[in-house]
C-alpha positions in Angstrom: 0.0 0.1 0.1 2.4 2.8 1.4 5.2 0.8 0.0 5.6 2.3 -3.8 4.6 5.9 -2.4 7.7 5.8 0.3 9.9 4.5 -1.9 10.4 0.9 -0.4 10.8 -2.5 -2.1 9.2 -4.1 1.1 7.7 -3.2 4.1 10.0 -1.8 6.6 8.3 -2.5 10.2 7.2 -6.2 9.5 6.4 -8.0 12.5 8.3 -10.9 10.9 11.8 -12.0 12.7 13.6 -11.1 9.5 17.1 -11.3 10.3 18.1 -8.8 7.1 16.5 -6.5 9.4 18.3 -6.9 12.8 19.9 -3.9 14.1 22.8 -4.7 15.9 22.9 -2.0 18.6 25.6 -2.8 21.1 23.6 -5.4 23.0 22.1 -7.4 20.3 25.7 -7.9 18.7 26.9 -8.7 21.9 24.0 -11.1 22.4 24.8 -12.6 19.0 28.4 -13.4 19.3 27.4 -14.8 22.5 24.9 -17.2 20.9 27.6 -18.0 18.0 30.3 -19.1 20.9 27.8 -20.9 22.6 27.0 -22.9 19.5 30.6 -23.5 18.8 31.5 -24.7 22.0 28.4 -26.9 22.6 27.3 -24.9 25.8 23.7 -24.9 27.5 22.7 -20.9 27.0 20.0 -18.8 28.4 19.0 -15.5 26.0 16.5 -13.7 28.1 14.4 -9.9 27.6 11.5 -8.2 27.9 8.7 -8.6 25.5 9.7 -7.4 22.1 13.2 -6.5 22.4 14.4 -8.7 19.6 15.0 -12.2 20.6 13.3 -14.3 18.2 15.1 -12.0 15.1 18.4 -12.4 17.0 17.8 -16.4 17.1 17.0 -16.4 13.1 20.0 -14.3 12.7 21.7 -17.0 14.6 20.8 -20.1 12.6 21.1 -18.0 9.3 24.8 -17.7 10.2 25.5 -21.6 10.8 26.9 -23.5 7.6 25.3 -26.7 6.5 27.7 -28.8 9.5 25.1 -27.3 12.1 22.0 -29.3 12.3 19.1 -26.9 14.0 16.1 -28.0 15.9 14.0 -24.9 16.4 11.1 -25.2 18.9 8.9 -22.4 18.6 6.2 -23.5 20.8 7.7 -25.6 24.0 4.4 -26.4 25.8 5.3 -30.1 25.5 5.4 -33.1 28.0 8.6 -34.5 28.9 7.9 -37.4 26.4 6.6 -34.8 23.6 9.5 -33.0 23.8 12.1 -35.6 23.0 9.6 -36.8 20.4 9.8 -32.9 18.6 13.6 -32.8 19.2 13.8 -36.1 17.2 11.6 -35.7 14.5 13.4 -32.1 13.9 16.6 -33.1 14.0 15.8 -36.2 11.7 15.5 -39.3 13.6 13.6 -41.8 11.6 10.7 -43.5 13.0 11.0 -42.0 16.8 10.2 -44.5 19.2 7.3 -43.9 21.9 9.3 -45.4 24.4 11.5 -43.2 26.3 14.4 -45.1 26.9 14.5 -46.3 23.1 13.7 -42.8 22.4 16.9 -41.4 23.9 19.0 -44.2 22.7 18.2 -42.7 19.1 18.8 -39.4 19.6 22.2 -40.1 21.3 22.8 -42.4 18.2 22.1 -39.7 15.7 24.1 -37.0 17.7 27.2 -39.4 17.4 27.1 -40.3 13.9 26.6 -36.5 13.6 29.6 -35.7 15.6 31.6 -38.5 13.7 30.5 -36.4 10.6 31.8 -33.3 11.6 28.7 -31.7 12.1 27.2 -30.3 15.2 23.3 -30.6 16.8 22.1 -27.0 17.7 18.3 -27.4 19.7 16.9 -23.8 20.0 13.8 -23.3 22.3 11.9 -20.1 21.7 9.3 -18.5 24.2 10.9 -21.1 26.8 9.0 -19.5 29.9 6.2 -21.4 28.9 7.7 -24.8 29.2 5.2 -26.2 31.2 6.5 -28.5 34.2 9.9 -29.0 36.0 9.9 -32.7 34.2 10.1 -30.8 30.4 12.8 -28.8 32.1 14.5 -32.0 33.6 14.4 -33.5 29.9 16.3 -30.8 28.8 19.0 -30.9 31.7 19.5 -34.7 30.5 19.7 -33.9 27.1 23.1 -31.6 28.3 24.3 -35.6 29.5 25.1 -36.4 25.6 28.8 -36.1 26.0 32.1 -37.4 24.8 34.7 -37.5 27.7 36.2 -34.2 26.3 33.2 -31.9 25.1 29.5 -31.7 24.5 27.5 -33.3 21.1 25.3 -30.6 21.0 24.2 -27.1 21.9 21.1 -26.1 23.6 19.6 -22.4 23.4 16.7 -21.2 25.9 15.5 -18.1 24.7 12.7 -16.6 26.8 11.1 -13.7 28.3 12.1 -12.2 31.7 10.6 -14.3 34.0 12.3 -17.3 32.5 15.3 -15.9 34.3 13.6 -15.6 37.5 12.1 -19.0 37.3 15.4 -20.6 36.6 16.8 -19.0 39.9 14.5 -20.7 41.9 16.1 -24.0 43.9 13.9 -26.6 41.8 16.2 -25.7 38.7 19.4 -25.6 40.6 20.8 -28.7 38.6 19.8 -27.2 35.6 20.8 -23.7 36.2 24.6 -25.3 37.1 24.7 -26.7 33.9 24.1 -23.0 32.3 27.4 -22.2 30.3 26.2 -18.6 28.9 23.6 -16.1 30.2 23.1 -13.1 28.5 19.7 -10.4 29.4 18.4 -8.1 26.3 17.2 -4.3 27.4 15.6 -1.9 25.6 17.2 0.3 23.1 18.8 3.6 23.9 17.0 7.2 22.3 20.2 7.3 20.0 19.9 3.1 19.5 15.9 3.6 18.4 16.3 6.6 16.0 19.1 4.1 14.4 17.2 1.2 14.4 14.5 3.0 12.6 16.2 4.6 10.1 18.3 1.3 9.3 15.1 -0.5 8.8 14.4 2.3 6.0 17.3 1.8 4.2 16.9 -2.0 4.2 13.4 -1.5 3.0 15.0 0.7 0.1 14.4 3.8 1.4 17.2 6.7 0.5 16.7 9.5 2.4 15.2 10.5 5.9 11.5 10.3 6.3 10.6 10.6 10.0 11.2 14.3 11.6 13.8 14.4 14.5 10.3 15.2 16.7 8.8 12.2 15.5 11.9 9.8 16.2 11.9 11.4 19.7 8.0 10.9 20.1 8.3 6.9 18.6 11.3 6.5 21.4 9.4 7.7 24.3 6.0 5.8 23.6 7.7 2.8 22.5 10.6 2.8 25.8 12.9 1.5 23.4 11.3 -1.7 22.5 11.7 -2.9 19.3 8.5 -4.5 18.4 6.3 -1.3 19.5 9.1 0.5 17.6 7.7 -1.2 14.7 4.0 -0.8 15.4 4.2 2.6 15.8 6.3 3.4 12.5 4.1 1.0 10.7 0.9 2.6 11.7 2.7 6.3 11.1 3.4 5.0 7.6 0.2 4.1 6.4 -1.5 7.5 8.2 0.8 9.5 6.5 0.2 7.8 3.1 -3.7 8.0 3.7 -2.7 12.4 4.2 -0.1 11.9 1.4 2.6 12.9 3.6 5.9 13.7 2.3 7.6 13.3 5.9 6.4 11.9 9.3 6.1 14.2 11.4 4.8 14.7 15.1 1.4 15.1 14.2 1.3 12.1 12.7 2.8 10.3 15.6 0.1 12.2 17.9 -2.7 10.8 15.7 -1.0 7.5 16.1 -0.1 7.2 19.3 -4.0 8.2 20.2 -5.0 5.1 18.2 -3.4 2.6 19.7 -4.2 3.9 23.0 -0.7 4.0 24.0 0.3 6.1 27.2 3.3 7.2 28.9 4.6 4.9 32.1 
């Protein structure tokens, strides 16, 4: 709709976690490097952050950065029983005819991981929205997966990505054994005002826009109402582009942002 009017070749503020739109703020760049290191070293890793900080986009950027020697199992809905979890992991890794018997299933996964290792490969299991993991039993299976190892190295990398509540949950003594296995932890915070402005202009450029589009005042308003959260920035900015298109505005200014935040019923906190 507004893409051709403003000179875009694709929507700049889509809700999909497209890795080409990953803005590498200082924290996002560090988080990505830690995830890459965790994969190389086959660590159990926890990445947390508030809703909308860009965790899922980071995970997709990580997957895109891995070559064919890595076998990735991405689990985006971890509301699973322990048995369901193991079967989903087996299927995502490529285990043929996963067993319904737990001991056999674990043997199948272990055999697959060892064969992959012998071929020079590494398995990476990523749990997105890990705060939704329903029970201690499911977390225990994740811990036990970290036991798949040789004398001198692990056979797979496990990455838990979730909202801030995941950190609080893992601090409970119930999860002490799992917590002791965690090799790397990182927490993503919101963008600074400088980063938020750069984030918006970065996405505009990736989408094909040459030249400024949002006024300085509009950028500052977006930061205030989004509180520096990328998902909220995207929501406000995309609605502002629709509003601007409807008004045939050449620039997105404070008046347009003011209309949008009222329509979205946003309020400063």
